[in-house]
matplotlib code that plots the C-alpha trace (Angstrom):
import matplotlib.pyplot as plt

x = [-60.6, -58.3, -54.8, -52.1, -49.5, -45.9, -44.9, -42.4, -39.5, -40.0, -37.3, -38.4, -37.6, -40.2, -43.1, -45.4, -44.9, -48.2, -47.0, -43.4, -43.1, -39.8, -38.9, -39.7, -42.5, -40.2, -39.7, -43.4, -44.2, -41.7, -43.2, -46.7, -45.6, -44.1, -47.3, -49.3, -47.0, -47.3, -51.0, -52.8, -50.9, -47.5, -46.8, -48.3, -47.8, -45.4, -45.2, -42.3, -43.4, -40.5, -41.2, -44.8, -43.8, -41.2, -43.7, -47.3, -49.0, -46.7, -47.0, -50.7, -51.3, -49.1, -50.8, -54.3, -53.1, -51.7, -55.1, -57.1, -58.9, -59.4, -57.0, -58.2, -56.1, -58.4, -56.2, -53.5, -55.2, -57.6, -59.1, -57.0, -58.4, -59.1, -62.8, -62.0, -59.8, -62.2, -65.5, -64.8, -61.8, -62.2, -60.0, -60.4, -60.9, -58.7, -55.8, -56.0, -56.8, -54.5, -51.5, -52.4, -48.7, -48.0, -50.9, -50.5, -48.8, -51.4, -54.3, -52.6, -51.8, -53.8, -51.5, -48.3, -45.1, -41.6, -39.7, -37.6, -33.8, -32.2, -30.5, -26.8, -26.5, -24.2, -26.9, -29.5, -30.3, -28.9, -32.4, -33.2, -29.9, -30.8, -34.1, -32.5, -29.9, -32.7, -34.9, -32.6, -32.3, -36.1, -36.5, -33.9, -35.7, -39.1, -37.4, -36.1, -39.6, -41.2, -43.6, -41.9, -43.5, -41.5, -44.5, -45.5, -42.4]
y = [12.3, 11.9, 10.4, 12.7, 10.8, 12.0, 13.2, 11.4, 13.5, 12.3, 10.1, 6.5, 6.9, 9.7, 7.5, 6.1, 2.5, 1.3, 2.7, 1.4, -1.3, -2.2, -4.8, -2.5, -4.9, -7.7, -9.2, -9.0, -10.6, -13.4, -14.0, -14.0, -16.6, -18.8, -18.6, -19.5, -22.5, -23.8, -23.2, -23.1, -24.1, -25.7, -24.4, -20.9, -19.1, -16.2, -13.9, -11.6, -8.3, -8.1, -11.6, -10.5, -7.3, -9.0, -11.6, -10.8, -13.1, -16.1, -15.5, -15.1, -18.1, -20.2, -18.8, -19.6, -23.0, -23.7, -22.7, -24.6, -21.4, -20.2, -17.6, -14.7, -12.1, -9.4, -9.9, -8.0, -4.6, -2.4, 1.1, 4.1, 5.9, 5.4, 4.2, 0.5, 1.0, 3.5, 1.8, -2.0, -2.8, -3.1, -0.2, 3.0, 5.9, 8.0, 5.6, 6.2, 9.9, 10.7, 9.1, 10.0, 10.6, 6.9, 5.8, 8.2, 5.7, 3.0, 5.4, 6.2, 2.6, 0.5, -2.6, -4.0, -2.0, -3.3, -3.7, -0.7, -1.2, -1.7, 1.6, 1.7, 1.4, 4.4, 6.6, 5.7, 7.9, 6.6, 5.8, 3.7, 1.8, 1.1, -0.3, -2.4, -3.8, -4.7, -6.3, -8.1, -11.3, -11.7, -10.7, -13.3, -16.1, -15.2, -14.9, -18.5, -19.7, -17.7, -19.0, -19.6, -19.9, -22.3, -23.7, -20.4, -18.5]
z = [21.0, 18.0, 18.4, 17.2, 15.2, 14.9, 11.5, 9.3, 10.6, 14.2, 15.6, 16.4, 20.1, 20.4, 19.1, 21.7, 22.7, 21.2, 17.8, 17.9, 20.6, 22.3, 19.7, 16.8, 15.7, 14.5, 17.9, 18.5, 15.2, 15.9, 19.3, 17.8, 15.1, 17.8, 19.8, 16.6, 15.9, 19.5, 20.0, 16.7, 13.5, 13.4, 9.9, 9.5, 6.2, 6.5, 3.4, 3.0, 1.5, -0.9, -2.2, -2.8, -4.5, -6.7, -8.0, -7.0, -9.4, -8.6, -4.8, -4.8, -7.1, -4.8, -1.7, -3.0, -4.1, -0.6, 0.9, -1.8, -2.7, -6.3, -7.7, -9.8, -11.6, -10.0, -6.9, -8.7, -9.1, -7.2, -7.5, -6.2, -3.2, 0.4, 0.1, 0.5, 3.5, 5.2, 4.4, 4.1, 6.3, 10.0, 10.9, 12.9, 10.6, 12.9, 12.3, 8.5, 8.6, 11.5, 9.8, 6.3, 5.4, 6.0, 3.7, 0.8, -1.5, -0.5, -1.5, -4.8, -5.8, -8.2, -8.0, -6.7, -7.1, -7.2, -3.9, -2.9, -2.9, 0.5, 1.5, 2.5, 6.2, 6.5, 4.9, 7.6, 10.6, 13.9, 15.3, 12.2, 12.6, 16.2, 15.1, 12.4, 14.9, 17.4, 14.7, 12.3, 14.3, 14.5, 10.8, 9.8, 11.8, 10.2, 6.7, 7.0, 7.6, 4.8, 2.2, -1.1, -4.5, -6.5, -8.3, -9.9, -10.9]

ax = plt.figure().add_subplot(projection="3d")
ax.plot(x, y, z, "-o")
ax.set_aspect("equal")
plt.show()
């Protein structure tokens, strides 16, 4: 049986809970990080996607340095297409093919793009504003703890 995913026009409230949980993912991520800090690693590395997109080389060099693993410029580019995601990642093919609209930019990419500008709040649909309001306190807490790359600007 193939899971049917809502299209991009579907309001967030109509998505099933396993796709968009009650805390709109940020509360769940925050709770997960707190669990990791308590049970596994007191200082986990949290990477903000906008920081990574704004400075992929610096962030990846700093990340590799923090983990004492070698950095290579090949981390900055990859071949376009879905072959790697479908054949090398541990992911259900139905997730990728069933929600292809959500992955189209990923499949077409060959490297890191620049972060998107933050839209004006008054231009957002009401369901998105609701998600932002529910998530922001958790995002802010995670953002304060994020990994910063001062060594490799």
